[in-house]
C-alpha positions in Angstrom: -7.9 26.3 -187.2 -11.5 26.3 -188.3 -10.6 24.4 -191.5 -8.8 21.7 -189.5 -11.7 21.2 -187.2 -14.2 20.9 -190.1 -11.8 18.4 -191.8 -11.5 16.3 -188.7 -15.2 16.0 -188.2 -15.7 15.2 -191.9 -13.2 12.4 -191.7 -14.9 11.0 -188.5 -18.3 11.2 -190.2 -17.1 9.4 -193.3 -15.5 6.6 -191.3 -18.9 6.1 -189.5 -20.7 6.0 -192.8 -18.2 3.6 -194.2 -18.7 1.3 -191.2 -22.5 1.4 -191.7 -22.1 0.8 -195.4 -19.7 -2.2 -195.0 -21.7 -3.8 -192.1 -23.7 -6.1 -194.5 -20.4 -7.3 -196.1 -19.6 -9.7 -193.2 -17.3 -11.8 -195.4 -15.0 -8.9 -196.1 -12.3 -9.6 -193.6 -8.6 -10.3 -193.2 -7.2 -13.0 -190.9 -3.5 -12.2 -190.3 -2.9 -15.1 -187.9 -0.2 -17.6 -188.9 -2.6 -20.6 -188.9 -5.8 -18.7 -190.0 -7.4 -19.3 -186.6 -10.2 -16.8 -187.2 -11.1 -18.2 -190.7 -12.9 -21.4 -191.6 -10.7 -23.9 -193.3 -11.4 -25.3 -196.8 -12.2 -28.6 -195.0 -15.1 -27.0 -193.1 -16.3 -25.1 -196.2 -16.4 -28.2 -198.4 -18.2 -30.1 -195.7 -20.9 -27.4 -195.4 -21.2 -27.0 -199.2 -22.0 -30.7 -199.6 -24.8 -30.8 -197.0 -28.0 -32.4 -198.5 -30.3 -31.5 -195.6 -30.5 -28.6 -193.1 -28.0 -28.7 -190.3 -28.7 -27.3 -186.9 -26.0 -26.0 -184.6 -27.4 -25.0 -181.2 -25.4 -23.9 -178.2 -27.1 -24.2 -174.8 -25.2 -21.6 -172.8 -26.3 -19.8 -169.7 -25.7 -16.0 -169.7 -25.1 -16.3 -166.0 -22.1 -18.5 -165.8 -18.6 -18.8 -164.4 -16.5 -15.6 -164.9 -13.8 -17.7 -166.7 -16.4 -19.1 -169.2 -18.1 -15.8 -170.0 -15.4 -14.4 -172.4 -15.8 -17.6 -174.4 -19.4 -17.0 -175.3 -18.8 -14.3 -177.9 -16.2 -16.5 -179.6 -18.8 -19.3 -180.0 -21.4 -16.8 -181.4 -18.9 -15.5 -183.9 -17.9 -18.9 -185.2 -21.5 -20.0 -185.4 -22.2 -17.0 -187.6 -19.2 -18.0 -189.8 -20.7 -21.5 -190.2 -24.1 -20.0 -191.2 -22.6 -17.6 -193.7 -20.3 -20.3 -195.3 -23.2 -22.7 -195.7 -25.4 -20.4 -197.8 -28.4 -21.0 -195.6 -28.0 -24.7 -195.0 -26.9 -24.2 -191.4 -29.1 -22.8 -188.7 -26.9 -21.7 -185.8 -28.1 -20.1 -182.6 -27.1 -19.6 -179.0 -29.9 -20.0 -176.4 -30.1 -19.8 -172.7 -32.2 -22.7 -171.2 -32.5 -20.9 -167.9 -34.7 -18.2 -169.5 -37.1 -20.5 -171.4 -38.7 -23.6 -169.9 -39.4 -25.0 -173.4 -35.7 -24.8 -174.4 -34.7 -26.3 -171.1 -37.1 -29.2 -171.7 -35.7 -29.7 -175.2 -32.1 -29.8 -173.8 -33.0 -32.4 -171.2 -35.5 -34.6 -173.1 -34.1 -34.5 -176.6 -30.4 -34.3 -176.0 -29.9 -35.4 -172.4 -28.2 -32.1 -171.5 -28.2 -31.2 -167.8 -26.7 -28.0 -166.1 -23.3 -28.4 -164.7 -22.7 -27.0 -161.1 -19.8 -24.5 -161.1 -18.3 -23.0 -158.0 -18.0 -19.2 -158.1 -16.0 -17.3 -155.4 -16.4 -13.6 -154.8 -14.9 -11.2 -152.3 -17.4 -11.9 -149.6 -19.0 -15.3 -150.4 -18.7 -18.5 -152.4 -21.7 -19.9 -154.3 -22.6 -22.6 -156.8 -24.1 -21.8 -160.3 -25.9 -24.4 -162.3 -24.9 -23.4 -165.8 -25.2 -24.7 -169.3 -22.3 -24.8 -171.7 -23.1 -27.4 -174.3 -23.2 -27.5 -178.1 -25.4 -29.8 -180.2 -25.0 -30.6 -183.9 -28.2 -32.1 -185.5 -28.5 -33.5 -189.0 -31.7 -35.2 -189.9 -32.6 -37.5 -187.0 -29.0 -37.8 -185.9 -27.3 -35.6 -183.3 -24.2 -35.4 -181.2 -23.5 -33.3 -178.1 -20.3 -31.5 -177.0 -20.2 -30.7 -173.3 -18.0 -28.0 -171.8 -15.4 -30.7 -171.0 -15.1 -31.3 -174.8 -14.9 -27.7 -175.7 -12.5 -26.1 -173.2 -9.1 -26.7 -171.7 -7.8 -25.4 -168.4 -4.2 -24.3 -167.8 -3.3 -23.9 -164.2 -0.3 -21.9 -163.0 0.9 -20.8 -159.7 -0.5 -17.3 -160.2 -3.7 -17.9 -162.2 -6.0 -20.3 -164.0 -6.5 -19.8 -167.7 -9.6 -21.2 -169.5 -9.8 -21.2 -173.3 -11.6 -22.9 -176.1 -9.6 -26.0 -177.1 -10.1 -25.9 -180.9 -13.7 -24.9 -181.6 -13.6 -25.3 -185.4 -12.1 -28.8 -185.1 -14.6 -29.9 -182.5 -17.6 -28.5 -184.5 -16.4 -29.9 -187.8 -15.6 -33.2 -186.3 -19.1 -33.4 -184.8 -20.7 -32.4 -188.0 -18.7 -35.0 -189.9 -19.8 -37.7 -187.5 -23.5 -36.9 -187.8 -23.3 -36.5 -191.6 -21.0 -39.3 -192.6 -20.0 -41.3 -189.6 -23.4 -42.2 -188.2 -26.2 -43.8 -190.2 -29.8 -44.6 -189.3 -30.7 -47.6 -187.2 -32.3 -49.1 -190.3 -29.0 -49.2 -192.0 -27.3 -50.6 -188.9 -29.7 -53.5 -188.7 -29.6 -54.0 -192.4 -25.8 -54.6 -192.2 -26.1 -57.2 -189.4 -26.3 -60.8 -190.3 -27.0 -62.1 -186.7 -29.5 -60.8 -184.2 -28.6 -58.6 -181.3 -29.7 -59.1 -177.7 -29.9 -56.4 -175.0 -30.0 -57.7 -171.5 -30.8 -55.4 -168.5 -29.2 -56.6 -165.3 -31.1 -55.1 -162.4 -32.3 -55.7 -158.9 -35.6 -53.8 -158.7 -36.1 -54.5 -154.9 -32.9 -52.7 -153.9 -32.8 -49.8 -156.5 -32.4 -46.4 -154.9 -35.4 -44.1 -155.1 -33.9 -41.8 -157.9 -33.4 -44.9 -160.1 -36.7 -46.6 -159.6 -38.0 -45.5 -163.0 -34.7 -46.4 -164.9 -35.7 -50.0 -165.8 -39.0 -48.8 -167.3 -37.2 -46.1 -169.3 -34.7 -48.7 -170.6 -37.5 -51.1 -171.5 -39.5 -48.4 -173.4 -36.4 -47.4 -175.4 -35.6 -51.1 -176.2 -39.1 -51.8 -177.4 -39.0 -48.8 -179.7 -35.7 -50.0 -181.2 -37.0 -53.5 -181.5 -39.9 -52.2 -183.7 -37.3 -50.8 -186.2 -35.0 -53.9 -186.1 -37.2 -56.3 -188.1 -36.6 -59.1 -185.6 -32.9 -58.5 -185.2 -33.1 -57.0 -181.8 -34.4 -58.6 -178.6 -34.7 -57.4 -175.0 -34.4 -59.4 -171.7 -34.6 -58.3 -168.1 -32.6 -60.4 -165.6 -32.4 -60.2 -161.8 -29.1 -62.0 -160.9 -30.2 -62.4 -157.2 -33.4 -64.3 -158.2 -33.5 -68.1 -157.9 -32.6 -69.9 -161.2 -31.5 -66.6 -162.8 -30.2 -66.9 -166.3 -27.2 -64.9 -165.3 -25.8 -65.2 -161.8 -23.8 -62.8 -159.8 -20.7 -65.0 -160.1 -21.1 -65.0 -163.9 -21.3 -61.2 -163.9 -18.1 -61.1 -162.0 -16.1 -63.7 -163.9 -17.1 -62.9 -167.4 -18.0 -59.2 -167.4 -16.2 -57.8 -164.3 -19.5 -56.3 -163.1 -19.9 -55.9 -159.3 -23.0 -54.7 -157.3 -23.1 -51.0 -156.4 -23.6 -50.1 -152.7 -26.9 -48.2 -152.1 -25.1 -45.8 -149.9 -21.7 -45.4 -148.3 -22.4 -47.4 -145.2 -25.3 -49.5 -146.4 -25.1 -53.2 -146.5 -27.5 -53.4 -149.5 -26.4 -53.2 -153.1 -28.0 -53.1 -156.5 -27.3 -53.8 -160.2 -28.3 -51.5 -163.1 -26.2 -52.6 -166.1 -26.9 -53.3 -169.8 -25.2 -56.0 -171.8 -25.4 -55.9 -175.6 -24.6 -59.3 -177.0 -23.7 -59.8 -180.7 -22.6 -62.9 -182.5 -19.0 -62.7 -181.2 -18.9 -60.5 -178.2 -20.8 -59.0 -175.3 -20.3 -55.3 -174.4 -21.3 -53.6 -171.2 -23.0 -50.2 -171.8 -24.3 -47.6 -169.5 -26.0 -44.2 -170.2 -25.5 -41.0 -168.4 -26.2 -40.8 -164.7 -29.6 -39.3 -165.2 -30.9 -42.3 -167.1 -33.1 -40.1 -169.2 -34.7 -41.5 -172.3 -32.3 -39.5 -174.6 -29.2 -40.8 -172.8 -30.4 -44.4 -172.8 -31.2 -44.3 -176.5 -27.9 -42.7 -177.3 -26.0 -45.3 -175.3 -27.8 -48.2 -177.0 -27.6 -46.8 -180.5 -23.9 -46.0 -180.1 -23.2 -49.6 -179.0 -25.2 -50.9 -181.9 -23.2 -48.8 -184.4 -19.9 -49.9 -182.9 -20.9 -53.5 -183.3 -21.8 -53.0 -186.9 -19.4 -52.6 -189.8 -18.8 -49.9 -192.4 -19.7 -46.8 -190.5 -16.7 -45.5 -188.6 -13.1 -46.3 -189.4 -11.8 -49.0 -187.0 -8.3 -48.6 -185.5 -6.8 -51.8 -184.2 -4.5 -51.0 -181.3 -1.9 -53.5 -180.1 0.0 -52.6 -176.9 2.3 -54.7 -174.7 0.6 -56.6 -171.8 0.7 -54.5 -168.6 2.8 -55.7 -165.7 0.8 -57.5 -163.0 1.3 -56.8 -159.3 1.1 -59.8 -156.9 -0.3 -59.8 -153.4 3.1 -58.9 -152.0 3.4 -55.8 -154.2 6.0 -57.2 -156.5 5.9 -56.5 -160.2 5.4 -59.6 -162.4 6.2 -59.9 -166.1 4.9 -57.3 -168.4 5.4 -53.7 -169.4 5.0 -50.6 -167.2 3.8 -48.6 -170.1 0.1 -47.8 -170.6 -1.5 -46.1 -173.5 -4.9 -45.0 -172.2 -4.5 -41.3 -173.2 -3.6 -42.3 -176.8 -6.6 -44.6 -177.0 -8.9 -41.9 -175.8 -7.4 -39.4 -178.2 -7.9 -41.7 -181.2 -11.5 -42.5 -180.0 -12.5 -38.9 -180.8 -12.5 -39.7 -184.6 -12.4 -43.5 -184.8 -13.6 -46.7 -183.3 -10.6 -48.0 -181.4 -10.3 -51.7 -180.6 -7.6 -53.4 -178.6 -6.7 -56.5 -180.5 -4.9 -59.8 -179.8 -2.7 -61.2 -182.6 -1.9 -64.5 -181.1 -4.3 -66.3 -183.5 -2.1 -65.1 -186.3 -4.7 -62.9 -188.0 -5.8 -59.3 -187.8 -9.6 -58.9 -187.6 -10.9 -58.2 -191.1 -12.8 -55.0 -190.2 -9.7 -53.2 -188.9 -8.9 -50.2 -191.2 -5.5 -49.4 -189.7 -3.3 -51.3 -187.4 -1.3 -49.4 -184.7 1.4 -51.4 -182.9 3.1 -49.5 -180.0 6.4 -50.8 -178.3 6.3 -54.3 -179.8 8.0 -56.8 -177.5 7.9 -60.5 -176.7 5.9 -61.2 -179.8 5.5 -64.7 -181.2 6.0 -65.6 -184.8 2.2 -65.9 -185.3 1.8 -62.3 -184.2 4.4 -61.1 -186.7 2.7 -63.2 -189.3 -0.6 -61.5 -188.6 1.0 -58.1 -189.1 2.8 -59.2 -192.2 -0.3 -60.6 -193.9 -2.4 -57.6 -192.9 0.1 -55.4 -194.8 0.2 -57.8 -197.7 -3.6 -57.5 -198.0 -3.1 -53.7 -198.6 -3.6 -52.6 -195.0 -2.0 -49.7 -193.3 0.4 -50.4 -190.4 1.8 -47.8 -187.9 4.6 -49.1 -185.7 6.1 -47.3 -182.7 9.3 -49.4 -183.0 11.5 -48.2 -180.1 14.2 -50.5 -178.7 13.8 -49.4 -175.1 10.8 -49.2 -172.8 10.0 -47.5 -169.5 10.8 -49.7 -166.5 11.3 -49.3 -162.8 14.9 -48.9 -161.7 16.3 -50.8 -158.7 16.2 -47.6 -156.7 12.4 -47.2 -157.4 12.7 -44.5 -159.9 12.3 -44.3 -163.7 14.5 -46.6 -165.7 15.0 -48.1 -169.2 15.0 -51.7 -170.3 15.8 -53.1 -173.7 12.9 -54.6 -175.6 13.3 -58.1 -177.0 11.6 -60.1 -179.7 10.0 -57.1 -181.4 9.5 -56.3 -185.1 13.0 -55.2 -186.1 13.7 -58.2 -188.4 10.2 -57.8 -190.0 10.7 -54.1 -190.6 14.2 -54.7 -192.0 12.7 -56.9 -194.6 10.5 -54.0 -195.6 13.4 -51.7 -196.0 13.4 -49.9 -192.6 16.4 -50.6 -190.3 15.9 -49.9 -186.6 19.3 -49.6 -184.9 19.3 -50.9 -181.3 20.7 -47.6 -179.8 19.4 -44.4 -178.3 19.5 -41.0 -180.0 20.9 -38.4 -177.6 20.1 -34.9 -178.7 21.3 -31.6 -177.0 18.1 -30.0 -178.5 15.7 -31.7 -176.2 12.6 -31.3 -174.0 13.6 -30.7 -170.3 13.0 -33.4 -167.8 11.5 -32.6 -164.3 13.7 -34.0 -161.6 13.1 -33.8 -157.8 16.2 -32.1 -156.3 17.0 -31.7 -152.6 18.3 -28.2 -151.7 19.8 -27.2 -148.4 18.5 -23.8 -147.1 20.1 -22.9 -143.8 20.2 -26.5 -142.6 16.7 -27.2 -143.8 16.3 -29.6 -146.7 13.8 -28.5 -149.3 12.5 -30.8 -152.2 12.2 -28.9 -155.5 11.3 -29.9 -159.0 13.9 -28.6 -161.5 14.0 -28.9 -165.2 17.3 -30.3 -166.5 18.5 -30.9 -170.1 17.6 -34.5 -171.0 19.1 -35.8 -174.2 16.9 -38.9 -174.1 13.9 -36.6 -175.2 14.9 -35.3 -178.7 13.0 -32.2 -179.5 12.2 -32.0 -183.3 11.2 -28.6 -184.7 10.0 -27.6 -188.2 13.6 -27.7 -189.6 13.7 -31.4 -188.8 10.3 -32.3 -190.4 9.2 -33.1 -193.9 6.8 -30.2 -194.3 5.5 -31.6 -197.6 4.0 -34.6 -195.8 0.6 -34.0 -194.2 1.5 -36.1 -191.2 3.8 -33.4 -189.8 3.1 -30.4 -192.1 1.0 -28.6 -189.4 3.0 -29.6 -186.3 5.2 -27.0 -184.5 7.2 -29.5 -182.4 7.4 -33.1 -181.5 9.2 -35.0 -178.8 10.2 -38.6 -179.5 11.1 -40.0 -176.1 13.8 -42.7 -175.9 14.0 -42.9 -179.7 16.1 -45.2 -181.8 17.5 -44.1 -185.2 16.0 -45.4 -188.4 17.6 -46.1 -191.8 15.9 -46.6 -195.2 17.2 -49.3 -197.5 17.5 -47.4 -200.8 17.4 -50.6 -202.9 14.3 -52.0 -201.3 12.5 -48.6 -201.4 13.5 -47.7 -204.9 10.0 -48.1 -206.4 8.1 -46.9 -203.3 7.1 -43.4 -202.1 9.1 -42.6 -199.0 9.3 -39.7 -196.6 11.6 -39.0 -193.7 9.0 -37.5 -191.4 11.3 -36.5 -188.5 15.0 -36.0 -188.0 17.1 -35.1 -184.9 19.2 -32.0 -184.7 22.7 -32.2 -186.4 24.3 -32.3 -183.0 22.8 -35.6 -181.9 24.8 -38.7 -181.1 24.1 -42.4 -180.4 24.4 -44.2 -177.1 23.7 -47.6 -175.6 23.8 -46.2 -172.1 20.5 -46.6 -170.3 21.6 -44.8 -167.1 19.1 -41.9 -166.9 20.8 -39.9 -164.1 23.1 -37.2 -165.4 26.6 -36.8 -164.2 27.5 -33.1 -164.5 30.8 -33.6 -162.7 32.2 -35.7 -165.4 30.3 -34.2 -168.3 29.5 -30.6 -167.3 28.0 -29.6 -170.7 25.5 -32.4 -171.3 25.6 -34.6 -168.2 26.2 -37.6 -170.5 29.2 -38.8 -172.5 29.1 -37.9 -176.2 29.9 -40.9 -178.3 30.9 -40.9 -182.0 30.5 -38.1 -184.6 27.4 -35.9 -184.0 24.9 -35.9 -186.9 21.2 -35.8 -187.7 19.4 -39.2 -187.5 16.0 -40.1 -189.0 13.5 -40.8 -186.3 10.3 -41.5 -188.3 9.5 -42.6 -191.8 6.4 -43.1 -194.0 6.4 -45.6 -197.0 3.7 -46.4 -199.5 4.0 -49.0 -202.3 4.5 -52.7 -202.9 6.0 -54.7 -200.1 7.3 -58.3 -200.2 6.3 -60.6 -197.4 8.8 -61.4 -194.7 7.5 -65.0 -195.0 8.0 -65.3 -198.7 9.6 -68.7 -199.4 9.2 -69.7 -195.7 6.7 -72.0 -194.1 3.6 -70.4 -192.6 3.8 -70.0 -188.8 0.2 -71.2 -188.7 1.4 -74.6 -189.7 3.8 -74.8 -186.8 2.7 -75.4 -183.2 4.0 -73.3 -180.4 4.1 -76.4 -178.2 6.1 -78.5 -180.6 9.7 -79.0 -179.5 12.7 -80.7 -181.1 14.7 -83.0 -178.9 18.5 -82.3 -179.5 19.2 -86.0 -179.3 16.9 -86.6 -182.3 14.3 -88.6 -180.3 10.7 -88.3 -181.3 8.6 -86.1 -179.1 6.1 -87.9 -176.9 3.1 -86.0 -178.5 2.9 -84.1 -181.7 0.2 -81.4 -181.4 -2.1 -81.0 -184.3 -1.3 -77.8 -186.2 -3.9 -75.1 -186.4 -5.9 -75.1 -189.7 -5.0 -72.4 -192.2 -7.8 -69.8 -192.9 -6.1 -68.2 -195.9 -3.1 -68.8 -198.1 0.2 -67.0 -197.7 0.3 -63.6 -199.6 3.8 -63.0 -200.9 3.4 -59.3 -201.9 1.1 -56.4 -201.3 -0.8 -54.0 -203.6 0.4 -50.5 -204.1 -2.1 -49.1 -201.6 -0.2 -50.6 -198.6 1.2 -48.0 -196.2 3.7 -48.3 -193.5 4.7 -45.7 -190.9 7.6 -46.4 -188.6 8.4 -44.2 -185.6 11.6 -44.8 -183.7 9.9 -44.6 -180.3 7.1 -46.5 -178.7 7.2 -44.4 -175.6 6.3 -41.0 -177.1 2.6 -41.6 -176.2 3.1 -43.6 -173.1 1.0 -42.4 -170.2 4.0 -42.1 -167.8 6.0 -40.1 -170.3 3.1 -37.8 -171.1 2.5 -37.2 -167.5 6.1 -36.2 -167.0 5.9 -33.8 -169.9 2.8 -32.2 -168.6 4.6 -31.2 -165.4 6.6 -28.5 -167.1 4.3 -27.5 -170.0 0.6 -28.1 -169.7 -0.1 -28.8 -173.4 3.3 -29.7 -175.0 2.4 -33.4 -174.9 -0.6 -32.8 -177.2 1.8 -32.5 -180.1 2.8 -36.2 -179.7 -0.8 -37.3 -179.6 -1.5 -35.2 -182.7 1.4 -36.9 -184.5 -0.2 -40.3 -183.8 -3.6 -39.0 -185.0 -2.2 -37.5 -188.1 -0.4 -40.8 -188.9 -3.7 -42.7 -188.6 -5.5 -40.1 -190.8 -2.8 -40.5 -193.5 -2.9 -44.3 -193.2 -6.7 -44.4 -193.9 -6.5 -41.5 -196.5 -8.8 -39.4 -194.3 -7.0 -36.1 -194.3 -10.0 -33.8 -194.0 -9.6 -32.9 -190.3 -5.8 -33.1 -190.3 -5.4 -29.5 -191.6 -7.4 -28.0 -188.7 -6.4 -30.3 -185.9 -3.1 -28.5 -185.2 -5.0 -25.2 -184.6 -5.7 -26.5 -181.1 -2.0 -26.6 -180.2 -1.8 -24.1 -177.4 1.9 -24.5 -176.8 3.8 -22.8 -179.6 7.4 -23.5 -178.7 10.2 -21.0 -179.5 13.4 -21.9 -181.2 15.7 -23.6 -178.6 18.7 -21.4 -177.6 21.7 -22.0 -175.4 22.6 -19.5 -172.6 25.0 -17.6 -174.9 22.3 -17.0 -177.5 19.9 -15.9 -174.8 22.4 -13.4 -173.5 23.1 -12.1 -177.0 19.4 -11.5 -177.7 19.0 -9.9 -174.3 21.9 -7.5 -175.0 20.4 -6.7 -178.4 17.1 -5.8 -176.9 18.7 -3.5 -174.4 20.8 -2.0 -177.2 17.7 -1.3 -179.4 15.9 0.3 -176.5 18.9 2.5 -175.7 19.5 3.4 -179.3 15.8 4.4 -179.7 16.1 6.6 -176.6 19.3 8.2 -177.9 17.6 8.8 -181.3 14.7 10.5 -179.7 17.0 12.7 -177.7 19.1 13.5 -180.8 16.0 14.4 -182.8 14.7 16.7 -180.0 18.1 18.4 -179.8 18.3 18.9 -183.5 14.8 20.5 -183.6 15.8 22.8 -180.8 18.9 23.9 -182.6 16.9 24.5 -185.8 14.3 26.7 -184.1 14.2 30.3 -185.4 13.0 33.1 -183.1 9.7 34.7 -184.0 10.1 38.1 -185.6 8.3 40.5 -183.3 6.7 43.7 -184.5 8.0 46.8 -182.6 5.5 48.6 -180.4 5.8 51.9 -182.4 4.9 50.1 -185.6 1.2 49.8 -184.8 0.3 53.6 -185.1 2.2 53.8 -188.4 0.2 50.8 -189.8 -3.0 52.5 -188.8 -2.1 55.7 -190.5 -1.2 53.8 -193.7 -4.5 52.0 -193.7 
């Protein structure tokens, strides 16, 4: 017994000594998570290894903060330490509390424009408000970018609790570092790249400005004068009062051209004021506004960001084409246009790129666009198709969400489908991608939330129930091309209202092709746009099964040489949209003058041309994403990541692609029917029962094998003493 005690204490002591000995070896660790979530990716390590100047990572975080944010602080400290170790001394990372040091608080406010955020905290006996910091700054040279707590965390609300977690800290930090190192350049480089001067106009009414904003015009003027000194005559500043007589810009001009309206001084006040900035370049005017505090740092950041957006060659530019939105007249009736909107997708792409909504009616894609994204093409003119065709022929990258059906309002006021006309099907077919005008119905799908009325003792209760919805095919890893970086890191994708694709083997013989996504083998095709299921007629699926079930391609990626759709045809730019041919053969009254050509027709593309075709244009529609978020808070993020990954692949910028999927909080399980669920439930009970019986059998066997202890008789003790 004494030997066992000594051995135990020796083992404990040795373990303590080993921990002390291994403490300096901070890189000696094992990350057993499936996606390496607690290890820096090669992308981050390569970025840190190539730093030419010291990089500062500083987290302004209050120790006294919201209880749900407090557990996140150690995670930020640990990852900061990982960045510092991986950089070999090039990264200085620290976490500071501005509330404990006035100098740090001044630095946060004046240098980075960081202000505390009021957070409501509820206790057992009272509720209070805490003004806390939760911001991260990445600074490289004279450039910096700030991540607020809204950029760092995500909140998942359930009926029982609220969960707050870091969204994807490594991706956010690495993306911010990449922006300050590679994406942003100095103002000198911005002005050097400009050929025309830039003008900043401050629209303000000093006589009606509220008291907290009285100093804002002077701050803006000071920052503008500092920038003008660096511009070499390419930056000018002007202050305009639109209410003054003979003003250069009137209130009506602000409303008509820039959609700027005066701001009421208070809720019930009759007075209003202007405080807006307009940045005018050679071809456009952009309205910009800093943070609400109008500090010098926020004003400078707003102006410099607008200047860099107006220049070329700094951030990749994504040209986004979406269908015109439907207009509502004064009687509440919907006019022509699409009900689909894509604000969420645009905001998601804006995290890494400059996103610009483009108009193709002139027959040309802007020359500074690096990748063209076309979602739900419909009612397109021949000039718009020509613009897309010639952009691809110039070696550009095109991503098309080419679904044949779009979200519409049903006659009953609910959600419906409408066929899309005059899209890009013929154009894509000439490139070797056939888009079949049908819908893919898949029993492996994402459920759809439906409001159902249920009678409880004569009282009607409205409930939201999830039903199987074959219009939302759910593609898992076994339906993805895991060798392609666009989908290699995704766990699941939902292509809503998708149409099947087919690759022309002859046209794609010399190109590199990839079938990115496929439906399950049990999917079928349908032209039925009736969304309401009928479980009385079709108890298994709610919808009729047409044809032989099989797997259908839903997304493809192609790279190589493409032939122009207009090869051997007259250019649409030589034709007038207003010209009409009289069927009687008579000469039209007026023959409009055709638009002049700006470039000759390109009949083929270089090998660098890339084309991504997805069988759905609704998979990133705001309405569809909102419906998806009703059941799973973060499932819809997979669709947005698919679009982001496609853009990354199209511009050959794959650095952040490998770590973006680590932020996917919803890791879906393999879909199972009720029979499979019952089978696994029975197996779990059987394993538990077998383990219990095994323990009982082992205990019983040990009891049977026990031998009684041989006892020494009482009269044996004196005999032993005599013998000794």
